[in-house]
N, C-alpha and C positions, 0 to 999 in steps of 0.2 A: 705788303712787304715793308718791314721796318728796317731802315738802314742807319746804323750807328757809325759815326765817323770818329775814329781814334787817331791820336796824334802819330803814334808809331807802333811798332810790333809789341812792345811791352804793354802799352795801354790796351791794345787790341786783345792781348792775352788775358789781362786782368778783367776786362769787361765781359769777355766770353765766359771766363771762369765764374764770374758773378751770376751769370744766367744759369749755368749748370748747377752751381751751388744752391740757387734759389729753388730749382726743381727738386733737388735732393732734400732740402729743408722742408719744402711744402708737401712732399710725398716721399717719405723715407724708403718706401718699397718700390720706387719707380723703376722703369726699364729705360736705361740709357743706350742709345745707339751711338757707338764711338767710332772715331776715324783715326787713321795713322797719317804719316807724312810729316814733313818738317813744320808746317804751320801750326798744328795743334800742340806741339811740344810745350810751348810757353803756357798754354792754358792748363795743361796737366801739371806743370810745375807749381802753378798757383793753387790748384786744388790740393796737391800734396802738402804745400806749406800751410794751408788753412786746416787741413786734417791734423797736421802736427801741432797746431795751436789749440786743437780741441774744438774747432768751430764746425767741423763736418764729421758725419758718421756714415760710412758706406756699407755698414753691416747688412742692411736689408736690400741693397741695390742689386739689380740684375743688369748685366750688360750684354749687348749683341753688337759685334763689330761689322763694319761695312763689307770687308773683303779679306781675302788671303790669297797669296800666290799659290798656284797649283804646282806641286812638286817639292815644296820646301818643308822640311821637318820642323817641329816646334822648337828644337834647340838650335836651328840655324839663326844666326844673329841678324839676318835680313828678313826673317819671317815676321809677319805682323803679330803673331802670338808672342814672339820674343819682344817685339817693340812695346806691346801693351804692358807686359810684365815689367820691362825695364823702365818705362816712363810713368806708370801709374799703379798697376795692381800690386806689386810687391811693396809699395810704399804706403798703402792705405789698408783699411780693415775690410775690404770687399771679400765676400766669400768666393774663392776661386771656382767652386763648383757651380756658381751662377754667372760665370764669365764665358761667353760663347763667341767662337769665330768659325767660319767655314773650315772644314777639314782639308787642308792643302795636301795631305798625304794620301787622300782617297783618289785613286786614278780613274775611277768610274765617275765621270762628270754628272751623269743623271742621278746617280745614287747620292753623291755629295750634295747636290743642289736640293734634292727632295728632303734630305735629312736636315739641312739648315732651314729650309722653309718651315718644316715641322716644328723646329725649335722656336722660331720666331712666333709662330701661331700659338705654341704652347705657353709662352710667357705672357700672352695677352696683347701683343703689339708693343709699339715703342712710344714712350711718353715724350722724349726729346731726342732728336737725331742730330748729332754733330757732323758737319761736312766741311771738307776743304774744297777747293776749286782748282781743277787742272787747267793748264794753259790752253787746252783745246775744248774746255768746257765740261770735261768729264766730272762726274760725281760718283764716288766709289770708283769702280772701273767700268762704269757705263760710258763707253766711248761713243763718239759721233757715229751715227748710222742712219738708216732710213726709217726707223721706228723706235718707239720707247719700249724697252724690254720690261717685262712685268715683274717677276720675282727672281729669286736667286738663279744665276745662270753662269756658265763658263764663257769667258770672253778671250778672244785673241787680242792681245795688247797691240795698240798701234805702234808704228815705228817711232813716233814722237815720244810716246810714253816710255817705250823701251830705252830710248836714248836718254831721257830724263832720269831714268832709274840706274843708268849704267855707272854713275859715280859711286854707287853703293856696292858695286861688285868688282871683282878682280879683273874680269874681262867681259866683253860684250856677250860672249857665248854663255856666261854664267847667269845672265839676267833672265829670269823667267819670262816666257813668251805668252803664258796664259795665267788667268786668275779666276777665282770664284768671287762673285760679287752680288750683293743685294741688287734687286732690280728697281726700276723707277717706281713701280706700283708700291713696293714695300716702303720706300723712302717717303712717298707721298701719303702713305697711310699713317705716318708718324703724327702724333698730335701737334707737336711743335718741331720746327727745323731751325737749327742754328748754323750759319755758314761763317767761317773765318777766312779772311783773305788779307794777304800782306804783300807789299812790294809793287814797284812801278811796272815790273814785267807782267803783272796780272791786270793792269789797268784796262787793256783792250778787251779782255775776256769778261771783266766785270761789266763793262758797257754792253757787250754783246749779249751776255746771259741775262742781265737784269733790266736792261732798257731796250733790248731788241725784240724781234719776233720770237714766239715760242716755236721751237723746231728741234727735232731729234738730232739735227746736225750740231746743235749746241745743247747737249743734254741738260745742263743746269738751268736752261731757260724755262723748263717745265715748272720750276719752283715759283714762278710768277703766278701760277694757278693754285698754289697752296694757301690755305686760309691763315696760317700763323708761321710766317718765316721772319727771322731776324738775321740780317747780314751785319757782321762786325768787321769793318775793314779799316785799314790805316789810310792816311792822307794820300800816300803814293798810289795805292790800289784804286782810290776813288778819283784820281787826278783827271780822268777824262769825262767825268759825269758831274 
């Protein structure tokens, strides 16, 4: 595991974007696994800026996202489909027909999960998977539990995750209580994994996930077993290690 210490969020975002840009430049037809949430926004802003300068070409890139809320339509401004379009896809020349997320509008969980697994297999797997890190150690929506889930599955979100997401919705009742997410096996099968972490509030989970025992109670800890993981974190997030 390679840990890169950045001074602050802006430097973290630039260094993470550099790694993604290097992947696109070295393999223009690569498959990027993408993440949502507040932490990757700066990374996407840098990628858009470099595209606008003519330094990057996304025309041959395929993307598969980690997760999507169950029950949200694509035009809902809190859906991850909307997030990705707003923060990246509509600003670069990526082919929208090769950008994939789980179908949050599919009420049949088994059908939705199988369909997404089939998509990931059909594109040949993931060259680089971008991840954030939840306060409880979740990656994607793989929440702490007694085993590592394998492929795409429907999860009941924990109370802590629901409360963390409540700030984005009008009321608690509006917050989705389930989501479709890639499983640990899918993430671990990515050729490279890039984790971005920022803020003192993540310091304890950084220590637990990357310097503690490997356990499904801290899902991100499994990344210690991956052969090519880079963690880009700011000083605050690394303050306990």
